[in-house]
TIRO-2110 file (N, C-alpha, C; in Angstrom, 1 decimal):
// TIRO-2110
142.4, 69.3, -111.7, N, 1, A
141.3, 68.8, -110.9, CA, 1, A
141.0, 67.4, -111.3, C, 1, A
140.8, 66.6, -110.4, N, 2, A
140.4, 65.2, -110.7, CA, 2, A
138.9, 65.1, -111.0, C, 2, A
138.5, 64.0, -111.5, N, 3, A
137.1, 63.9, -112.0, CA, 3, A
136.1, 64.0, -110.9, C, 3, A
135.2, 65.0, -111.1, N, 4, A
134.1, 65.2, -110.2, CA, 4, A
132.9, 65.4, -111.1, C, 4, A
131.9, 64.6, -111.0, N, 5, A
130.8, 64.7, -112.0, CA, 5, A
130.2, 66.1, -112.0, C, 5, A
130.1, 66.8, -110.9, N, 6, A
129.5, 68.1, -110.9, CA, 6, A
130.5, 69.3, -111.2, C, 6, A
131.8, 69.0, -111.3, N, 7, A
132.8, 70.0, -111.5, CA, 7, A
133.9, 69.5, -112.4, C, 7, A
133.7, 68.9, -113.4, N, 8, A
134.7, 68.4, -114.3, CA, 8, A
135.4, 69.6, -115.0, C, 8, A
136.7, 69.5, -115.0, N, 9, A
137.5, 70.6, -115.7, CA, 9, A
137.7, 70.3, -117.2, C, 9, A
137.6, 69.0, -117.5, N, 10, A
137.8, 68.6, -118.9, CA, 10, A
136.4, 68.1, -119.5, C, 10, A
136.2, 68.4, -120.7, N, 11, A
134.9, 68.0, -121.3, CA, 11, A
134.9, 66.6, -121.8, C, 11, A
136.1, 66.0, -122.0, N, 12, A
136.3, 64.7, -122.5, CA, 12, A
136.8, 63.8, -121.4, C, 12, A
136.2, 62.6, -121.1, N, 13, A
136.7, 61.8, -120.0, CA, 13, A
138.1, 61.3, -120.2, C, 13, A
138.5, 61.1, -121.5, N, 14, A
139.9, 60.7, -121.7, CA, 14, A
140.8, 61.8, -121.4, C, 14, A
140.5, 63.0, -121.7, N, 15, A
141.3, 64.2, -121.3, CA, 15, A
141.4, 64.3, -119.8, C, 15, A
140.2, 64.1, -119.1, N, 16, A
140.2, 64.2, -117.7, CA, 16, A
141.1, 63.1, -117.1, C, 16, A
141.1, 61.9, -117.7, N, 17, A
142.0, 60.8, -117.2, CA, 17, A
143.5, 61.2, -117.3, C, 17, A
143.8, 61.9, -118.4, N, 18, A
145.2, 62.3, -118.6, CA, 18, A
145.6, 63.3, -117.6, C, 18, A
144.7, 64.3, -117.3, N, 19, A
144.9, 65.3, -116.3, CA, 19, A
145.1, 64.6, -114.9, C, 19, A
144.2, 63.6, -114.6, N, 20, A
144.3, 62.9, -113.3, CA, 20, A
145.7, 62.1, -113.2, C, 20, A
146.1, 61.5, -114.3, N, 21, A
147.3, 60.8, -114.3, CA, 21, A
148.5, 61.7, -114.0, C, 21, A
148.5, 62.9, -114.6, N, 22, A
149.6, 63.9, -114.3, CA, 22, A
149.6, 64.3, -112.9, C, 22, A
148.4, 64.6, -112.3, N, 23, A
148.3, 65.0, -110.9, CA, 23, A
148.8, 63.9, -110.0, C, 23, A
148.3, 62.7, -110.3, N, 24, A
148.7, 61.5, -109.4, CA, 24, A
150.2, 61.2, -109.5, C, 24, A
150.7, 61.4, -110.7, N, 25, A
152.2, 61.1, -110.8, CA, 25, A
153.0, 62.2, -110.0, C, 25, A
152.5, 63.4, -110.0, N, 26, A
153.2, 64.5, -109.3, CA, 26, A
153.1, 64.2, -107.8, C, 26, A
152.0, 63.6, -107.4, N, 27, A
151.8, 63.3, -105.9, CA, 27, A
152.4, 62.0, -105.5, C, 27, A
152.8, 61.2, -106.5, N, 28, A
153.4, 59.9, -106.2, CA, 28, A
152.4, 58.8, -105.8, C, 28, A
151.1, 58.9, -106.3, N, 29, A
150.1, 58.0, -106.0, CA, 29, A
149.4, 57.5, -107.3, C, 29, A
148.6, 56.5, -107.1, N, 30, A
147.8, 56.0, -108.3, CA, 30, A
146.6, 56.9, -108.6, C, 30, A
146.1, 56.8, -109.8, N, 31, A
144.9, 57.6, -110.1, CA, 31, A
143.7, 57.1, -109.2, C, 31, A
143.7, 55.8, -109.0, N, 32, A
142.6, 55.3, -108.1, CA, 32, A
142.7, 55.9, -106.7, C, 32, A
143.9, 56.1, -106.2, N, 33, A
144.1, 56.7, -104.9, CA, 33, A
143.7, 58.2, -104.9, C, 33, A
144.0, 58.8, -106.0, N, 34, A
143.6, 60.2, -106.2, CA, 34, A
142.1, 60.4, -106.2, C, 34, A
141.4, 59.5, -106.9, N, 35, A
139.9, 59.5, -106.9, CA, 35, A
139.3, 59.2, -105.6, C, 35, A
140.0, 58.3, -104.8, N, 36, A
139.5, 58.0, -103.4, CA, 36, A
139.6, 59.2, -102.6, C, 36, A
140.7, 60.0, -102.7, N, 37, A
140.9, 61.2, -101.9, CA, 37, A
139.8, 62.2, -102.3, C, 37, A
139.5, 62.3, -103.6, N, 38, A
138.5, 63.2, -104.0, CA, 38, A
137.1, 62.8, -103.5, C, 38, A
136.9, 61.5, -103.4, N, 39, A
135.6, 61.1, -102.9, CA, 39, A
135.5, 61.4, -101.4, C, 39, A
136.6, 61.2, -100.6, N, 40, A
136.6, 61.5, -99.2, CA, 40, A
136.4, 63.0, -99.0, C, 40, A
137.1, 63.8, -99.7, N, 41, A
136.9, 65.3, -99.6, CA, 41, A
135.5, 65.7, -99.9, C, 41, A
134.9, 65.1, -100.9, N, 42, A
133.5, 65.4, -101.3, CA, 42, A
132.6, 65.0, -100.2, C, 42, A
132.8, 63.9, -99.5, N, 43, A
132.0, 63.5, -98.4, CA, 43, A
132.2, 64.4, -97.2, C, 43, A
133.4, 64.8, -97.0, N, 44, A
133.6, 65.8, -95.9, CA, 44, A
132.9, 67.1, -96.1, C, 44, A
133.0, 67.6, -97.4, N, 45, A
132.4, 68.8, -97.7, CA, 45, A
130.9, 68.7, -97.6, C, 45, A
130.3, 67.6, -98.0, N, 46, A
128.9, 67.4, -97.9, CA, 46, A
128.4, 67.4, -96.4, C, 46, A
129.2, 66.7, -95.6, N, 47, A
128.9, 66.6, -94.2, CA, 47, A
129.0, 68.0, -93.5, C, 47, A
130.0, 68.8, -93.9, N, 48, A
130.2, 70.1, -93.4, CA, 48, A
129.0, 71.0, -93.8, C, 48, A
128.6, 70.9, -95.1, N, 49, A
127.5, 71.7, -95.6, CA, 49, A
126.2, 71.3, -95.1, C, 49, A
126.1, 70.1, -94.5, N, 50, A
124.8, 69.7, -93.9, CA, 50, A
124.6, 70.4, -92.6, C, 50, A
125.6, 70.9, -92.0, N, 51, A
125.5, 71.6, -90.7, CA, 51, A
125.2, 73.1, -91.0, C, 51, A
124.0, 73.6, -90.5, N, 52, A
123.7, 75.0, -90.7, CA, 52, A
124.9, 75.9, -90.3, C, 52, A
125.1, 77.0, -91.0, N, 53, A
126.2, 77.9, -90.7, CA, 53, A
126.2, 78.4, -89.3, C, 53, A
125.0, 78.7, -88.8, N, 54, A
124.9, 79.3, -87.5, CA, 54, A
125.2, 78.3, -86.4, C, 54, A
125.3, 77.0, -86.7, N, 55, A
125.6, 76.0, -85.7, CA, 55, A
127.0, 75.5, -85.8, C, 55, A
127.8, 76.0, -86.8, N, 56, A
129.2, 75.6, -86.9, CA, 56, A
130.0, 76.3, -85.8, C, 56, A
131.0, 75.6, -85.3, N, 57, A
131.9, 76.2, -84.3, CA, 57, A
133.1, 76.8, -85.0, C, 57, A
133.2, 78.1, -84.9, N, 58, A
134.3, 78.8, -85.5, CA, 58, A
134.9, 79.7, -84.5, C, 58, A
136.2, 79.6, -84.3, N, 59, A
136.9, 80.5, -83.4, CA, 59, A
137.7, 81.5, -84.2, C, 59, A
138.5, 82.3, -83.5, N, 60, A
139.3, 83.3, -84.2, CA, 60, A
140.6, 82.8, -84.7, C, 60, A
140.8, 81.5, -84.9, N, 61, A
142.0, 80.9, -85.4, CA, 61, A
142.3, 81.4, -86.8, C, 61, A
143.5, 82.1, -87.0, N, 62, A
143.8, 82.6, -88.3, CA, 62, A
143.9, 81.6, -89.4, C, 62, A
144.1, 80.3, -89.0, N, 63, A
144.2, 79.3, -90.0, CA, 63, A
142.9, 79.1, -90.8, C, 63, A
141.8, 79.5, -90.1, N, 64, A
140.4, 79.3, -90.7, CA, 64, A
139.8, 80.7, -91.0, C, 64, A
140.3, 81.8, -90.5, N, 65, A
139.7, 83.0, -90.8, CA, 65, A
140.5, 84.0, -91.7, C, 65, A
141.7, 83.6, -92.0, N, 66, A
142.5, 84.4, -92.9, CA, 66, A
143.0, 83.6, -94.1, C, 66, A
143.5, 84.3, -95.1, N, 67, A
144.1, 83.6, -96.2, CA, 67, A
143.1, 83.3, -97.4, C, 67, A
141.9, 83.7, -97.2, N, 68, A
140.9, 83.5, -98.2, CA, 68, A
140.5, 84.9, -98.8, C, 68, A
140.2, 84.9, -100.0, N, 69, A
139.8, 86.2, -100.6, CA, 69, A
141.0, 87.0, -101.1, C, 69, A
140.8, 88.3, -101.2, N, 70, A
141.8, 89.2, -101.8, CA, 70, A
143.0, 89.2, -100.9, C, 70, A
144.2, 89.5, -101.5, N, 71, A
145.4, 89.6, -100.7, CA, 71, A
145.5, 91.0, -100.2, C, 71, A
145.3, 91.1, -98.9, N, 72, A
145.5, 92.4, -98.2, CA, 72, A
146.3, 92.2, -97.0, C, 72, A
146.9, 93.2, -96.4, N, 73, A
147.7, 93.0, -95.2, CA, 73, A
146.8, 92.4, -94.0, C, 73, A
145.6, 92.8, -94.0, N, 74, A
144.7, 92.2, -92.9, CA, 74, A
144.3, 90.8, -93.1, C, 74, A
144.4, 90.3, -94.4, N, 75, A
144.0, 89.0, -94.8, CA, 75, A
145.2, 88.0, -94.8, C, 75, A
146.4, 88.5, -94.8, N, 76, A
147.6, 87.6, -94.9, CA, 76, A
148.0, 87.0, -93.5, C, 76, A
148.3, 85.8, -93.5, N, 77, A
148.8, 85.1, -92.2, CA, 77, A
150.2, 85.5, -92.1, C, 77, A
150.5, 86.1, -91.0, N, 78, A
151.9, 86.5, -90.7, CA, 78, A
152.7, 85.4, -90.1, C, 78, A
154.0, 85.4, -90.3, N, 79, A
154.9, 84.3, -89.7, CA, 79, A
154.7, 84.2, -88.2, C, 79, A
154.4, 83.1, -87.7, N, 80, A
154.2, 82.9, -86.3, CA, 80, A
152.9, 83.2, -85.8, C, 80, A
152.0, 83.7, -86.6, N, 81, A
150.6, 84.1, -86.1, CA, 81, A
149.8, 82.9, -85.6, C, 81, A
149.9, 81.8, -86.4, N, 82, A
149.1, 80.6, -85.9, CA, 82, A
149.7, 80.0, -84.7, C, 82, A
151.0, 79.9, -84.6, N, 83, A
151.7, 79.4, -83.4, CA, 83, A
151.2, 80.3, -82.2, C, 83, A
151.3, 81.6, -82.3, N, 84, A
150.9, 82.5, -81.3, CA, 84, A
149.4, 82.3, -80.9, C, 84, A
148.6, 82.1, -81.8, N, 85, A
147.1, 81.8, -81.5, CA, 85, A
147.0, 80.6, -80.6, C, 85, A
147.7, 79.5, -81.0, N, 86, A
147.6, 78.3, -80.2, CA, 86, A
148.2, 78.5, -78.8, C, 86, A
149.3, 79.2, -78.7, N, 87, A
149.9, 79.5, -77.4, CA, 87, A
148.9, 80.3, -76.5, C, 87, A
148.3, 81.3, -77.1, N, 88, A
147.3, 82.1, -76.3, CA, 88, A
146.1, 81.3, -75.9, C, 88, A
145.7, 80.4, -76.8, N, 89, A
144.5, 79.5, -76.5, CA, 89, A
144.8, 78.5, -75.4, C, 89, A
146.0, 78.0, -75.4, N, 90, A
146.4, 77.0, -74.3, CA, 90, A
146.6, 77.8, -73.0, C, 90, A
147.1, 79.0, -73.0, N, 91, A
147.2, 79.8, -71.8, CA, 91, A
145.9, 80.1, -71.2, C, 91, A
144.9, 80.4, -72.1, N, 92, A
143.6, 80.8, -71.6, CA, 92, A
142.7, 79.6, -71.2, C, 92, A
143.0, 78.4, -71.6, N, 93, A
142.1, 77.3, -71.3, CA, 93, A
142.6, 76.7, -69.9, C, 93, A
141.6, 76.2, -69.2, N, 94, A
141.9, 75.6, -67.9, CA, 94, A
142.7, 74.3, -68.0, C, 94, A
143.6, 74.0, -67.1, N, 95, A
144.4, 72.8, -67.3, CA, 95, A
143.5, 71.6, -67.1, C, 95, A
143.9, 70.5, -67.7, N, 96, A
143.1, 69.2, -67.6, CA, 96, A
143.3, 68.7, -66.2, C, 96, A
142.2, 68.2, -65.7, N, 97, A
142.2, 67.6, -64.3, CA, 97, A
143.0, 66.3, -64.4, C, 97, A
143.9, 66.2, -63.4, N, 98, A
144.7, 65.0, -63.3, CA, 98, A
144.1, 64.1, -62.2, C, 98, A
143.9, 62.8, -62.5, N, 99, A
143.4, 61.9, -61.5, CA, 99, A
144.4, 61.7, -60.4, C, 99, A
144.0, 61.7, -59.1, N, 100, A
144.9, 61.6, -58.0, CA, 100, A
145.1, 60.2, -57.5, C, 100, A
END
């Protein structure tokens, strides 16, 4: 995990830097780029969390409703399941109006 003031995995900043360098090297980016990615993700999470849960738009897309929590047959994404969801969604939605 890269440096996050509220969720640091290392107690020593020098140790955290070494961890970040290893992660960045595996990703083929600089440590600064890794930290920028972390900052953008943190901003996205903060923006998402600012929206009350009851106002969030959530459909039955298995990409967002499965794969979290315990590994059970009901919770595992099956091969082709996401593709099938999008096919069914496209078939159910009205076609875009074409200008004449």
